[in-house]
C-alpha positions in Angstrom: -27.1 6.0 -30.9 -25.7 2.8 -32.4 -26.9 -0.7 -31.6 -24.6 -3.6 -31.7 -25.4 -7.3 -31.2 -22.2 -9.3 -30.8 -20.1 -11.4 -28.6 -17.4 -8.7 -28.4 -19.2 -6.1 -26.4 -16.0 -5.7 -24.4 -14.5 -3.6 -27.2 -17.0 -0.8 -26.8 -17.2 -1.1 -23.0 -13.4 -1.3 -22.5 -13.0 1.8 -24.7 -15.5 3.6 -22.4 -13.9 2.3 -19.2 -10.5 3.5 -20.2 -11.6 6.8 -21.7 -10.4 10.1 -20.3 -12.5 11.7 -17.6 -12.7 11.9 -13.9 -15.8 9.7 -13.3 -17.1 6.4 -14.3 -20.7 5.2 -13.5 -21.7 1.6 -13.7 -24.9 -0.4 -13.1 -24.4 -4.1 -13.5 -26.0 -6.8 -11.3 -23.1 -9.1 -11.9 -19.5 -8.1 -12.0 -16.7 -10.7 -12.3 -13.4 -10.7 -10.5 -11.7 -9.9 -13.8 -13.6 -6.6 -14.1 -13.4 -5.8 -10.4 -9.6 -5.9 -10.8 -9.9 -3.7 -13.8 -12.1 -1.2 -11.9 -9.7 -1.2 -9.0 -6.9 -0.2 -11.3 -9.0 2.5 -12.9 -9.9 3.9 -9.5 -6.3 5.0 -9.0 -6.9 7.7 -11.6 -10.7 8.3 -11.7 -13.7 7.9 -9.5 -15.6 4.7 -10.1 -19.2 4.4 -8.9 -20.7 0.9 -9.1 -24.3 -0.2 -8.3 -24.5 -4.0 -8.3 -26.6 -6.8 -6.8 -26.1 -8.5 -3.5 -24.3 -11.4 -5.2 -21.5 -9.2 -6.4 -21.6 -6.6 -3.6 -19.3 -8.2 -1.0 -16.5 -9.0 -3.5 -16.8 -5.5 -5.0 -16.5 -3.9 -1.5 -13.4 -6.0 -0.8 -11.8 -4.6 -4.0 -12.9 -1.1 -3.3 -11.6 -1.1 0.3 -8.3 -2.9 -0.2 -5.0 -1.5 -1.4 -4.6 -4.2 -3.9 -6.5 -7.4 -3.4 -4.3 -10.1 -1.9 -1.3 -7.9 -0.9 -0.2 -7.6 2.7 -0.6 -4.2 4.5 2.6 -3.0 6.0 2.6 0.1 8.2 5.0 3.0 7.9 6.1 2.3 11.5 7.1 -1.2 10.6 9.1 -0.1 7.6 10.9 2.6 9.6 11.7 0.2 12.4 13.1 -2.4 10.0 15.2 0.2 8.3 16.5 1.5 11.6 17.3 -2.0 12.8 19.1 -2.8 9.5 21.1 0.5 9.7 22.1 -0.2 13.3 23.2 -3.7 12.4 25.2 -2.2 9.5 26.9 0.3 11.8 28.4 -2.6 13.7 30.8 -3.1 10.9 33.5 -0.4 10.6 34.2 -1.0 6.9 32.5 1.5 4.6 30.3 2.8 7.5 29.4 6.0 5.6 28.5 4.0 2.4 26.3 1.7 4.4 24.5 4.6 6.1 23.8 6.3 2.8 22.6 3.0 1.4 20.4 2.5 4.4 18.8 5.9 4.0 18.3 5.3 0.2 16.8 1.9 1.0 14.5 3.4 3.6 13.1 6.0 1.1 12.8 3.3 -1.6 11.1 0.9 0.7 8.6 3.4 2.0 7.8 4.5 -1.6 7.3 1.0 -2.8 5.4 -0.5 0.2 3.4 2.5 1.5 -0.3 2.3 1.0 -1.4 3.6 -2.4 -3.8 6.5 -2.8 -7.1 6.0 -1.2 -9.4 4.0 -3.4 -11.8 6.0 -5.4 -14.0 3.0 -6.1 -17.4 3.3 -4.5 -20.0 0.5 -4.4 -23.6 0.4 -3.5 -26.6 -2.0 -3.8 -30.3 -1.3 -4.0 -32.0 -3.3 -1.3 -35.5 -4.8 -1.9 -35.3 -4.7 -5.6 -33.1 -6.7 -8.0 -31.5 -4.1 -10.3 -31.3 -5.9 -13.7 -30.2 -3.0 -15.9 -26.7 -2.6 -17.3 -25.5 0.9 -17.8 -21.9 2.2 -18.3 -21.4 6.0 -18.3 -18.3 8.0 -19.0 -17.8 11.7 -19.5 -19.2 11.9 -23.1 -20.5 8.4 -23.9 -22.8 5.9 -22.4 -23.6 2.2 -23.1 -26.8 0.4 -22.2 -27.9 -3.1 -23.0 -27.9 -6.7 -21.9 -24.2 -7.2 -21.1 -23.2 -7.8 -17.5 -19.7 -6.7 -16.5 -18.5 -10.2 -16.5 -16.0 -12.0 -18.8 -18.8 -14.0 -20.3 -21.1 -11.0 -20.7 -18.4 -9.1 -22.5 -16.4 -11.7 -24.4 -18.5 -14.9 -25.0 -22.3 -14.2 -24.9 -24.1 -12.6 -27.8 -25.3 -9.4 -26.2 -27.0 -6.3 -27.5 -25.7 -2.9 -26.5 -26.5 0.6 -27.5 -23.7 3.2 -27.7 -24.9 6.7 -26.8 -22.9 9.7 -27.8 -25.6 12.3 -27.6 -24.7 14.7 -24.7 -28.3 15.2 -23.6 -28.9 11.4 -23.4 -25.6 10.8 -21.5 -26.6 13.6 -19.1 -30.0 12.0 -18.6 -28.5 8.6 -17.9 -26.1 10.2 -15.4 -29.1 11.8 -13.6 -30.8 8.4 -13.6 -27.7 6.9 -12.1 -27.5 9.6 -9.4 -31.1 9.0 -8.5 -30.4 5.3 -8.1 -27.2 6.0 -6.2 -29.1 8.1 -3.6 -31.6 5.3 -3.1 -28.9 2.6 -2.8 -27.1 1.7 0.4 -23.4 1.0 1.0 
């Protein structure tokens, strides 16, 4: 275990967040939009489990449940209908009919690939009702970080925070068990 007291906690935490592994476990009462966006991106390739406070919960759920925050949702049916309509319009012109049909088919596949909903989010968010959870814990596959730093830009980049980096497999496993106990007590 190493203890660090610095205003650059983000270096150790970001290294853990982006580390290899299938799961990421986080307890932080406050999570800024900057880090919610980061967690959303990470959830495309790993499971992200977050326990937070009521003040951060609704925004976190919005990120967890949306494709990409702020982007419109377009159904497959709408994409196919638009492609069929464009192809039908193109067929009205006799010049290069075959080329336009092939272009329409290619455009349909490209459009569906680009605009179809992304993989289901693997970001899961819960809160513990009744008690304010004040601890900050970040757990990866083989490393954990505990300390005073919230998952906010200020907590990671500006404030002088004390964090402990834990590489001992038994301690990491114990922290994961602690997280799972809290997760089962928490509500969605």
